[in-house]
C-alpha positions as CSV (number, residue, x, y, z in Angstrom):
1,X,21.3,-7.6,-4.8
2,X,18.2,-5.5,-4.3
3,X,15.0,-6.7,-6.1
4,X,14.1,-4.8,-9.3
5,X,12.2,-1.5,-9.0
6,X,8.5,-1.6,-9.6
7,X,6.1,1.3,-10.2
8,X,2.3,1.7,-10.5
9,X,-0.9,3.2,-9.4
10,X,-3.1,3.1,-6.3
11,X,-6.9,3.6,-6.1
12,X,-9.5,4.1,-3.3
13,X,-12.7,4.6,-5.4
14,X,-14.1,7.7,-3.8
15,X,-17.1,9.9,-4.7
16,X,-17.4,12.7,-2.1
17,X,-20.8,14.2,-1.4
18,X,-21.7,16.8,-4.0
19,X,-19.3,15.4,-6.6
20,X,-20.4,15.7,-10.3
21,X,-18.7,12.4,-11.0
22,X,-21.1,9.5,-10.1
23,X,-19.6,6.4,-8.5
24,X,-20.3,4.1,-11.5
25,X,-18.1,6.5,-13.6
26,X,-15.4,6.4,-11.0
27,X,-15.3,2.6,-11.2
28,X,-15.5,2.5,-15.0
29,X,-12.7,5.0,-15.5
30,X,-10.5,3.4,-12.9
31,X,-10.6,0.1,-14.7
32,X,-9.8,1.9,-17.9
33,X,-6.9,3.5,-16.2
34,X,-5.6,0.2,-14.9
35,X,-5.6,-1.2,-18.4
36,X,-3.8,2.0,-19.5
37,X,-1.2,1.6,-16.8
38,X,-0.4,-1.9,-17.9
39,X,-0.1,-0.8,-21.5
40,X,2.5,1.8,-20.3
41,X,4.6,-0.9,-18.7
42,X,3.7,-0.2,-15.1
43,X,4.0,-3.2,-12.9
44,X,1.7,-2.5,-9.9
45,X,-1.8,-1.6,-9.0
46,X,-2.7,-1.3,-5.3
47,X,-6.1,-0.8,-3.6
48,X,-6.7,0.8,-0.2
49,X,-9.4,0.1,2.3
50,X,-11.6,2.1,4.8
51,X,-15.2,1.7,6.0
52,X,-18.3,3.6,6.6
53,X,-17.2,6.9,5.0
54,X,-19.6,9.3,3.2
55,X,-17.5,9.2,0.0
56,X,-17.9,5.4,-0.5
57,X,-14.2,4.8,0.1
58,X,-13.4,1.2,-1.1
59,X,-14.3,-1.2,1.7
60,X,-13.3,-4.4,-0.1
61,X,-10.5,-4.9,-2.6
62,X,-11.6,-8.5,-3.5
63,X,-14.2,-7.7,-6.2
64,X,-12.2,-4.9,-7.8
65,X,-9.0,-7.0,-7.9
66,X,-10.9,-9.8,-9.6
67,X,-12.4,-7.4,-12.2
68,X,-9.1,-5.7,-12.8
69,X,-7.3,-9.1,-13.1
70,X,-9.7,-10.2,-15.7
71,X,-8.9,-7.1,-17.8
72,X,-5.1,-7.4,-17.6
73,X,-2.3,-10.0,-18.0
74,X,0.9,-8.6,-16.4
75,X,0.2,-6.0,-13.8
76,X,0.4,-7.2,-10.2
77,X,-2.3,-6.3,-7.6
78,X,-1.9,-5.7,-3.9
79,X,-3.3,-3.6,-1.0
80,X,-2.0,-0.7,1.0
81,X,-3.7,-1.7,3.2
82,X,-6.1,-4.6,3.9
83,X,-7.3,-4.2,7.4
84,X,-6.9,-7.6,8.9
85,X,-8.9,-7.2,12.1
86,X,-12.1,-7.0,9.9
87,X,-11.3,-10.1,7.9
88,X,-12.0,-13.7,8.8
89,X,-8.6,-15.1,7.9
90,X,-9.7,-18.4,6.5
91,X,-12.2,-16.7,4.2
92,X,-9.5,-14.2,3.2
93,X,-7.1,-17.0,2.4
94,X,-9.8,-18.5,0.1
95,X,-10.4,-15.1,-1.5
96,X,-6.7,-14.5,-2.2
97,X,-6.3,-18.0,-3.5
98,X,-9.1,-17.4,-6.0
99,X,-7.7,-14.1,-7.0
100,X,-4.3,-15.7,-7.5
101,X,-5.8,-18.1,-9.9
102,X,-7.9,-15.5,-11.8
103,X,-4.7,-13.4,-12.2
104,X,-2.4,-16.4,-12.8
105,X,-0.2,-15.6,-9.9
106,X,-0.3,-11.8,-9.8
107,X,-1.7,-11.2,-6.3
108,X,0.1,-9.8,-3.2
109,X,-1.3,-8.6,0.1
110,X,-0.4,-5.5,2.1
111,X,-1.8,-5.9,5.6
112,X,-2.3,-3.6,8.5
113,X,-4.2,-3.5,11.8
114,X,-6.2,-0.3,11.5
115,X,-6.6,2.6,13.8
116,X,-10.0,4.3,13.1
117,X,-12.3,4.1,16.1
118,X,-15.5,4.3,14.0
119,X,-14.5,1.2,12.0
120,X,-13.9,-0.9,15.1
121,X,-17.2,0.3,16.5
122,X,-18.9,-0.5,13.2
123,X,-17.7,-4.1,13.3
124,X,-18.3,-4.4,17.0
125,X,-14.7,-5.1,17.8
126,X,-12.6,-3.7,20.6
127,X,-9.7,-1.7,19.3
128,X,-7.6,-3.4,22.0
129,X,-7.8,-6.7,20.0
130,X,-6.3,-5.3,16.8
131,X,-2.8,-6.6,17.4
132,X,-3.8,-10.2,18.1
133,X,-6.3,-10.2,15.3
134,X,-3.7,-9.0,12.9
135,X,-0.9,-11.3,14.0
136,X,-3.1,-14.4,14.1
137,X,-4.5,-13.6,10.7
138,X,-1.0,-13.5,9.2
139,X,-0.1,-16.8,10.7
140,X,-3.3,-18.4,9.4
141,X,-2.8,-17.1,5.9
142,X,0.6,-18.6,5.7
143,X,-0.7,-22.0,7.0
144,X,-3.7,-21.9,4.7
145,X,-1.5,-21.5,1.6
146,X,0.8,-24.3,2.6
147,X,-1.1,-26.8,0.4
148,X,-1.5,-29.0,3.5
149,X,-4.1,-29.5,6.2
150,X,-3.3,-27.4,9.3
151,X,-4.5,-26.7,12.8
152,X,-4.2,-23.4,14.7
153,X,-5.1,-22.4,18.3
154,X,-4.9,-18.7,19.1
155,X,-6.7,-16.1,21.3
156,X,-9.0,-15.1,18.5
157,X,-9.2,-18.0,16.0
158,X,-9.2,-21.8,16.1
159,X,-8.8,-24.1,13.1
160,X,-8.5,-27.9,13.3
161,X,-7.4,-30.2,10.4
162,X,-8.4,-27.6,7.8
163,X,-7.4,-27.8,4.2
164,X,-8.0,-24.6,2.3
165,X,-8.7,-24.8,-1.4
166,X,-8.1,-23.8,-4.2
167,X,-4.4,-23.8,-3.9
168,X,-2.8,-20.4,-4.9
169,X,-0.7,-20.3,-8.0
170,X,2.3,-18.8,-6.2
171,X,4.2,-21.2,-3.9
172,X,3.5,-20.1,-0.4
173,X,0.6,-17.9,-1.6
174,X,0.6,-14.2,-2.5
175,X,3.6,-12.4,-1.1
176,X,2.8,-10.6,2.2
177,X,3.5,-7.0,3.2
178,X,2.9,-5.3,6.5
179,X,2.3,-1.7,7.2
180,X,4.2,0.0,10.0
181,X,3.8,3.5,11.6
182,X,5.9,2.8,14.7
183,X,8.9,0.8,15.9
184,X,6.6,-1.9,17.2
185,X,4.9,-2.3,13.8
186,X,8.3,-2.3,12.1
187,X,9.6,-5.1,14.3
188,X,6.3,-7.0,13.7
189,X,7.0,-6.9,9.9
190,X,10.5,-8.2,10.5
191,X,9.3,-10.9,12.8
192,X,6.8,-12.2,10.3
193,X,9.4,-11.9,7.5
194,X,7.3,-9.7,5.2
195,X,7.9,-6.9,2.9
196,X,7.4,-3.4,4.4
197,X,5.0,-0.6,3.8
198,X,6.5,2.2,5.9
199,X,4.2,5.0,6.9
200,X,6.1,7.2,9.2
201,X,9.4,8.8,9.9
202,X,12.5,6.8,9.0
203,X,13.8,6.7,12.6
204,X,10.5,5.2,13.7
205,X,9.9,2.7,11.0
206,X,12.6,2.0,8.4
207,X,15.6,1.9,10.8
208,X,13.9,-0.4,13.4
209,X,12.7,-2.7,10.7
210,X,16.2,-3.0,9.1
211,X,17.8,-3.6,12.5
212,X,15.3,-6.3,13.3
213,X,15.8,-8.0,9.9
214,X,19.5,-8.0,10.4
215,X,19.2,-9.2,14.0
216,X,17.1,-12.2,12.7
217,X,20.0,-13.2,10.4
218,X,18.2,-12.2,7.2
219,X,19.3,-10.0,4.3
220,X,17.5,-6.7,4.1
221,X,18.3,-6.5,0.4
222,X,16.0,-9.5,-0.2
223,X,12.9,-7.6,0.9
224,X,10.8,-4.9,-0.8
225,X,9.9,-1.5,0.6
226,X,6.8,0.1,-0.9
227,X,5.3,3.5,-0.6
228,X,2.5,5.6,-2.0
229,X,3.8,8.8,-3.5
230,X,1.5,11.0,-5.5
231,X,3.2,12.2,-8.7
232,X,1.8,14.8,-11.1
233,X,4.0,15.6,-14.1
234,X,3.3,19.0,-15.6
235,X,5.0,21.9,-17.3
236,X,2.3,24.3,-16.0
237,X,1.5,23.5,-12.4
238,X,-0.4,26.7,-11.9
239,X,-2.9,25.8,-14.5
240,X,-3.1,22.0,-14.4
241,X,-2.6,21.3,-10.7
242,X,-5.2,23.6,-9.1
243,X,-8.3,21.3,-9.2
244,X,-6.3,18.2,-8.3
245,X,-4.7,20.0,-5.4
246,X,-8.1,20.9,-4.0
247,X,-9.2,17.2,-4.3
248,X,-6.0,16.1,-2.5
249,X,-6.7,18.6,0.3
250,X,-10.0,16.8,0.7
251,X,-8.2,13.5,0.8
252,X,-5.8,14.7,3.5
253,X,-8.5,16.3,5.6
254,X,-10.5,13.0,5.7
255,X,-7.4,11.1,6.9
256,X,-6.6,13.8,9.5
257,X,-10.2,13.7,10.8
258,X,-10.1,9.9,11.1
259,X,-6.8,9.9,13.0
260,X,-7.9,12.7,15.3
261,X,-11.1,11.0,16.2
262,X,-9.3,7.7,16.8
263,X,-9.2,6.3,20.3
264,X,-5.6,5.2,19.6
265,X,-4.0,8.1,21.5
266,X,-0.4,6.8,21.2
267,X,2.5,8.9,20.1
268,X,2.4,7.1,16.7
269,X,-1.2,8.2,16.1
270,X,-0.5,11.8,17.1
271,X,2.5,11.8,14.8
272,X,0.5,10.5,11.9
273,X,-2.0,13.3,12.3
274,X,0.8,15.9,12.5
275,X,2.5,14.4,9.5
276,X,-0.7,14.6,7.5
277,X,-1.0,18.3,8.3
278,X,2.6,19.3,7.9
279,X,3.9,16.9,5.2
280,X,7.4,16.7,6.6
281,X,7.9,13.0,6.3
282,X,9.0,11.8,2.9
283,X,7.2,8.5,3.3
284,X,3.8,10.1,4.2
285,X,1.4,8.8,1.5
286,X,-0.3,12.2,1.3
287,X,2.9,13.9,0.1
288,X,3.0,14.7,-3.6
289,X,5.7,15.3,-6.2
290,X,4.5,18.0,-8.6
291,X,6.5,19.6,-11.4
292,X,8.2,19.1,-14.7
293,X,10.0,15.9,-15.7
294,X,13.4,17.1,-14.4
295,X,11.9,18.0,-11.0
296,X,10.0,14.7,-10.7
297,X,13.1,12.6,-11.7
298,X,15.3,14.4,-9.2
299,X,12.8,14.1,-6.3
300,X,11.8,10.5,-6.9
301,X,15.3,9.3,-7.4
302,X,16.5,10.9,-4.2
303,X,13.5,9.5,-2.3
304,X,14.1,6.0,-3.5
305,X,17.9,6.0,-3.0
306,X,17.8,7.6,0.4
307,X,15.1,5.3,1.8
308,X,15.8,2.0,-0.1
309,X,12.4,2.1,-1.7
310,X,11.8,-0.7,-4.3
311,X,8.1,-0.2,-5.1
312,X,6.4,3.2,-5.6
313,X,2.8,3.8,-6.7
314,X,1.1,7.1,-7.4
315,X,-2.5,8.0,-6.8
316,X,-4.7,7.2,-9.8
317,X,-7.9,9.1,-9.1
318,X,-8.3,12.4,-7.1
319,X,-11.5,12.3,-4.9
320,X,-14.4,13.9,-6.6
321,X,-12.7,14.2,-10.1
322,X,-12.7,11.8,-13.0
323,X,-9.8,9.4,-12.7
324,X,-9.0,10.2,-16.3
325,X,-7.8,13.6,-15.3
326,X,-4.6,11.8,-14.3
327,X,-4.0,9.9,-17.5
328,X,-1.8,12.5,-19.3
329,X,0.4,12.8,-16.2
330,X,0.4,9.0,-15.8
331,X,1.6,8.6,-19.4
332,X,4.5,11.1,-18.8
333,X,5.3,9.5,-15.5
334,X,5.7,6.1,-17.2
335,X,7.4,7.2,-20.4
336,X,9.5,10.2,-19.4
337,X,10.1,10.1,-15.7
338,X,10.5,6.4,-14.8
339,X,13.2,5.5,-17.3
340,X,15.4,8.2,-15.8
341,X,14.5,7.2,-12.2
342,X,15.4,3.6,-12.9
343,X,18.7,4.7,-14.3
344,X,19.4,7.1,-11.5
345,X,18.7,4.5,-8.8
346,X,20.7,1.9,-10.6
347,X,23.7,4.2,-10.4
348,X,23.7,4.2,-6.6
349,X,24.0,1.5,-3.9
350,X,21.3,2.7,-1.5
351,X,20.8,-0.5,0.4
352,X,24.4,-0.8,1.3
353,X,24.5,2.8,2.5
354,X,21.3,2.3,4.5
355,X,22.6,-0.9,6.1
356,X,25.8,0.8,7.2
357,X,23.8,3.7,8.6
358,X,21.5,1.5,10.6
359,X,23.9,-1.1,11.9
360,X,26.9,1.0,12.4
361,X,29.0,-1.5,10.6
């Protein structure tokens, strides 16, 4: 049986140059929106991460997750994504354990290895080390949350007879997710037995991940698949969507510029840039669903059924605008759209269909 569906919001705390909304207001209204999301019954709040950008893009989820956890009691927090090459894993394990205690067991962690050349240069790290830094960090996090002393010897990190405290509330620590934009990333997520944050075409990410999970003798239906999908519920898109659309074009252009300037000239990087420009891939986090309730229900239900998505979050604050401009749509998303999406997905058996499609059995 597939895990229950979960929905929520995602924030990156951005204040583009020239914006009339100062950064303190962005933070204040974002925390207000997180409280609103919980009151509406939404289950998730994710934070994203980038560094050294003019708009102040959130560089560290730890303080905002702590502040948000103190204001809430049920909503769960995670990242899409935490860039592991830039985190000392023992310190990160401590931070997550503290957050898990502040939130009483409501923390998760979505991890990735990054791709932006300017970030690796800023942290004086060779881009070529990102795979080993990421993989060793995942291994150390798991060991650190074992409630036992551990030792680790890797290419990048060494730990000897280390006992990390405090213990997290959740057994084994916060659940782990891994982002994937390529078959190699998908197989990595399967190898480390994490949930999946697919950010690419199905044939390049979802299918290889499911194949690898099955090959490892595990049940795909036990895992979660999470995506960012902007949703704006409106009966008058021409009037209400215009300003938000402009803000979202800014968001897309920033991502495209980062990808294009990256030294990671692999096919996956070029495909990410192309996806961001053309929006052809349903799991591209820059794609939006915009329209009335019926349209949103139909599009989101099909997306989740066809791709086996269990967790979906919508952008909470358009760059340069007050996060509160999304609140009316968020309320309609939670009260009018999601009950019907849950019912629609429950009426299908998407995971069985996907498994058959992937394995040929």
